C-alpha positions as CSV (number, residue, x, y, z in Angstrom):
1,M,-15.5,12.5,-8.7
2,G,-12.7,10.2,-8.3
3,E,-12.1,6.7,-9.5
4,Y,-15.2,4.9,-7.7
5,D,-18.4,5.8,-9.4
6,V,-21.2,4.0,-7.6
7,N,-23.5,4.9,-10.5
8,Y,-21.4,2.9,-12.8
9,E,-22.9,-0.1,-14.5
10,A,-26.0,-0.1,-12.4
11,S,-27.7,-3.4,-12.1
12,D,-30.5,-5.1,-10.2
13,K,-28.0,-7.0,-8.2
14,Y,-27.5,-4.1,-5.9
15,S,-29.4,-1.1,-5.0
16,L,-27.7,2.3,-5.4
17,G,-28.0,2.7,-1.5
18,S,-26.0,-0.8,-1.3
19,R,-23.3,0.4,-3.6
20,V,-22.9,3.6,-1.5
21,F,-22.9,1.3,1.6
22,Y,-19.9,-0.9,0.2
23,K,-18.0,2.3,-0.8
24,L,-18.5,3.9,2.7
25,R,-17.5,0.6,4.6
26,E,-14.5,0.2,2.5
27,D,-13.4,4.0,3.2
28,I,-14.0,3.3,6.8
29,L,-12.2,0.0,7.1
30,N,-9.2,1.4,5.1
31,G,-8.9,4.4,7.7
32,K,-10.1,7.1,5.5
33,Y,-12.1,8.1,8.3
34,N,-11.2,8.3,12.1
35,E,-13.4,7.2,14.9
36,N,-15.8,10.0,15.9
37,D,-15.7,11.4,12.6
38,E,-19.3,13.1,11.5
39,L,-20.3,11.7,8.0
40,R,-22.8,14.2,6.6
41,E,-25.5,12.9,4.2
42,A,-25.3,16.0,1.7
43,A,-21.2,16.0,1.7
44,V,-21.2,12.1,1.1
45,G,-23.9,12.4,-1.5
46,E,-22.0,15.2,-3.2
47,E,-18.9,13.3,-3.1
48,L,-20.5,10.2,-4.7
49,G,-22.7,11.8,-7.1
50,V,-25.8,10.7,-5.4
51,S,-28.8,12.0,-3.6
52,R,-29.4,11.8,0.1
53,T,-31.8,8.9,-0.1
54,P,-29.3,6.0,-1.1
55,V,-26.8,7.6,1.4
56,R,-29.6,7.5,4.3
57,E,-30.0,3.7,3.3
58,A,-26.2,3.2,3.3
59,F,-26.1,4.9,6.7
60,R,-28.7,2.4,8.1
61,Q,-26.8,-0.7,6.9
62,L,-23.4,0.7,8.3
63,E,-25.1,1.2,11.8
64,L,-26.3,-2.3,11.6
65,E,-22.7,-3.5,11.1
66,G,-21.6,-1.4,14.1
67,L,-19.4,0.7,11.7
68,I,-21.1,4.1,12.6
69,R,-23.5,5.1,15.2
70,I,-26.4,7.6,14.3
71,V,-27.5,10.2,16.8
72,P,-30.9,11.5,16.6
73,N,-31.2,15.0,15.7
74,K,-27.4,15.2,15.5
75,G,-25.9,13.0,12.6
76,A,-23.9,9.9,12.0
77,Y,-20.4,9.3,13.5
78,V,-17.8,6.9,12.6
79,T,-17.1,4.1,15.3
80,G,-15.0,1.6,13.2
81,I,-13.3,-1.3,14.3
82,S,-11.7,-1.1,17.8
83,S,-8.8,-3.3,18.9
84,S,-11.2,-5.2,21.0
85,D,-13.3,-5.9,17.8
86,V,-10.2,-7.1,16.1
87,A,-9.5,-9.6,18.6
88,D,-13.2,-10.8,18.5
89,I,-12.7,-11.1,14.8
90,Y,-9.6,-13.1,15.1
91,E,-11.1,-15.5,17.5
92,I,-14.2,-16.2,15.5
93,R,-11.8,-16.4,12.1
94,S,-9.5,-18.8,13.6
95,L,-12.6,-21.1,14.1
96,L,-14.1,-20.5,10.5
97,E,-10.9,-20.6,8.8
98,G,-10.3,-23.9,10.3
99,L,-13.8,-25.3,9.5
100,C,-13.2,-23.7,5.9
101,A,-9.9,-25.7,5.3
102,R,-11.6,-28.9,6.5
103,W,-14.4,-28.6,4.0
104,A,-12.3,-27.5,1.4
105,T,-10.1,-30.8,1.8
106,K,-13.1,-32.6,0.8
107,K,-14.3,-30.3,-2.1
108,I,-11.5,-28.6,-3.6
109,T,-10.7,-29.3,-7.5
110,K,-7.7,-30.0,-9.1
111,D,-7.5,-26.7,-10.8
112,A,-8.2,-24.8,-7.5
113,I,-5.4,-26.6,-5.9
114,E,-3.0,-25.6,-8.9
115,E,-4.2,-22.0,-8.4
116,M,-3.0,-22.2,-4.7
117,E,0.2,-23.7,-5.5
118,E,0.8,-20.8,-7.9
119,T,0.0,-18.3,-5.4
120,I,2.5,-19.8,-2.9
121,L,5.2,-20.1,-5.6
122,L,4.5,-16.2,-6.5
123,S,4.6,-15.4,-2.6
124,E,8.0,-17.4,-2.1
125,F,9.5,-15.3,-5.2
126,H,8.5,-12.0,-3.9
127,L,9.3,-12.9,-0.5
128,K,13.0,-13.2,-1.6
129,K,12.9,-10.0,-3.5
130,G,11.4,-8.2,-0.4
131,H,8.3,-7.0,-2.4
132,Y,5.8,-6.7,0.4
133,D,3.2,-5.0,-1.3
134,Q,2.9,-7.9,-3.9
135,L,3.0,-10.2,-0.7
136,T,0.0,-8.5,0.9
137,E,-1.9,-8.9,-2.4
138,L,-1.0,-12.5,-2.8
139,D,-1.9,-13.1,1.0
140,N,-5.3,-11.8,0.1
141,R,-5.4,-14.0,-3.0
142,F,-4.6,-17.2,-1.1
143,H,-7.3,-16.5,1.6
144,M,-9.9,-15.8,-1.4
145,Q,-8.8,-19.2,-3.1
146,L,-9.1,-21.0,0.5
147,Y,-12.6,-19.4,1.0
148,E,-13.9,-20.3,-2.4
149,A,-12.6,-23.9,-2.1
150,C,-14.9,-24.6,0.7
151,E,-17.8,-24.2,-1.7
152,S,-20.1,-22.8,1.1
153,K,-21.8,-19.5,0.1
154,M,-22.7,-18.8,3.9
155,L,-19.0,-19.4,5.1
156,I,-17.5,-17.6,2.2
157,H,-19.7,-14.4,2.9
158,L,-18.8,-14.5,6.7
159,L,-15.0,-15.1,6.1
160,K,-14.8,-12.6,3.3
161,D,-16.5,-9.9,5.5
162,F,-14.3,-10.7,8.5
163,H,-11.4,-10.7,6.2
164,Q,-12.2,-7.0,5.1
165,Y,-12.8,-5.7,8.7
166,V,-9.1,-6.0,9.5
167,Q,-7.6,-5.2,6.1
168,K,-6.1,-2.2,7.5
169,E,-4.3,-4.1,10.6
170,R,-3.3,-6.7,8.3
171,Q,-1.5,-4.5,5.9
172,K,0.5,-3.1,8.6
173,T,1.6,-6.4,10.0
174,L,2.6,-8.1,6.6
175,S,5.1,-5.5,5.8
176,G,8.0,-7.0,7.6
177,R,9.9,-10.0,6.6
178,E,9.6,-12.1,9.8
179,R,5.8,-12.6,9.8
180,S,5.6,-12.4,5.7
181,S,7.9,-15.5,5.9
182,A,6.0,-17.1,8.5
183,A,2.6,-16.5,6.6
184,V,4.0,-17.8,3.4
185,A,5.2,-21.1,5.1
186,E,2.0,-21.5,7.0
187,H,-0.2,-21.0,3.6
188,K,2.2,-23.7,2.0
189,S,1.5,-26.0,5.0
190,I,-2.2,-25.5,4.7
191,M,-2.1,-26.1,0.9
192,E,-0.2,-29.3,1.2
193,A,-2.5,-30.6,4.0
194,I,-5.6,-29.9,1.9
195,R,-3.9,-31.4,-1.4
196,D,-2.9,-34.4,0.6
197,G,-6.7,-34.8,1.8
198,N,-5.7,-34.7,5.5
199,A,-8.7,-32.6,6.6
200,E,-7.7,-32.8,10.4
201,L,-4.3,-31.4,9.9
202,A,-5.5,-28.8,7.5
203,Q,-8.1,-27.5,10.0
204,R,-5.6,-27.3,12.7
205,L,-3.0,-25.5,10.6
206,A,-5.6,-22.9,9.4
207,N,-6.8,-22.2,12.9
208,E,-3.1,-21.8,14.1
209,H,-2.4,-19.5,11.1
210,V,-5.0,-16.9,12.2
211,C,-4.2,-17.1,15.9
212,N,-0.4,-16.6,14.8
213,A,-1.6,-13.6,12.6
214,Y,-3.3,-12.0,15.8
215,K,-0.1,-12.5,18.0
216,N,1.9,-10.7,15.5
217,M,-0.5,-7.9,15.5
218,V,-0.1,-7.7,19.4
219,K,3.8,-7.7,18.8
220,C,3.6,-5.1,16.4
221,G,1.6,-2.8,18.9
222,L,-2.2,-3.5,18.8
223,S,-3.8,-3.6,22.0
224,E,-3.4,-6.4,24.3
225,D,-6.7,-6.1,26.1
226,K,-8.1,-9.3,24.7
227,F,-4.7,-11.2,23.8
228,E,-5.1,-13.2,27.1
229,S,-8.6,-14.3,25.9
230,L,-7.2,-15.5,22.7
231,K,-4.5,-17.5,24.4
232,N,-7.2,-19.2,26.7
233,F,-9.4,-19.8,23.5
234,Q,-6.3,-21.5,21.9
235,T,-5.8,-23.6,24.9
236,Q,-9.3,-24.8,24.9
237,V,-9.4,-25.9,21.3
238,G,-5.9,-27.5,21.4
239,V,-3.9,-25.1,19.4
240,A,-0.3,-24.7,20.5
241,G,0.2,-21.9,17.9
242,S,3.8,-21.0,16.7
243,T,6.4,-19.2,18.4
244,N,7.6,-17.7,14.8
245,L,5.9,-14.5,14.9
């Protein structure tokens, strides 16, 4: 049945339908399904080893997130994340990650700072070696460490969801040395500002980091439909951004 078993270690924390939802969401965001692909209840149920009922529940959750559309009497079709959605996500993330860094400055523990420092040291090592797969994993680790450091379950939940929504695009744009090098340097600056207790600087640097990541996506070929909107947004909040893409 594959590596993922939605029935494995069932608990009261998630219903079976929720576990099917998370699996399908991961597959959609990772590009297993293309836009307008039809998802059939029977086929999904057979693949995951569940009945149609939890699949139907998962479809409703996916529709609420805008990842599929359900057409009455026809079926469920993948909508996924469009380039316009990505631009929206990055504009929202730039604000939320800035807030996260500000709060983390006030709440982060010594152990958490040491973990972030270790992640950055490992990132610098793998950058020198050109190990871009490892750099992508370490990039994810740094952001998860930053999110957890703010100690706000609401903000952590939002940021983790937004981070996952653009995972496929991020993997593409972190595969080159230029952006990887800039991202590691930006992570280090954010960590140092948090470590030094400079909440205002940490917020600004985290905001700039997300904006720079989006600009790099546009440079790598993402549709520029909403890039002008993000530039206007940066001007409004006073973010100059970096020219090192």
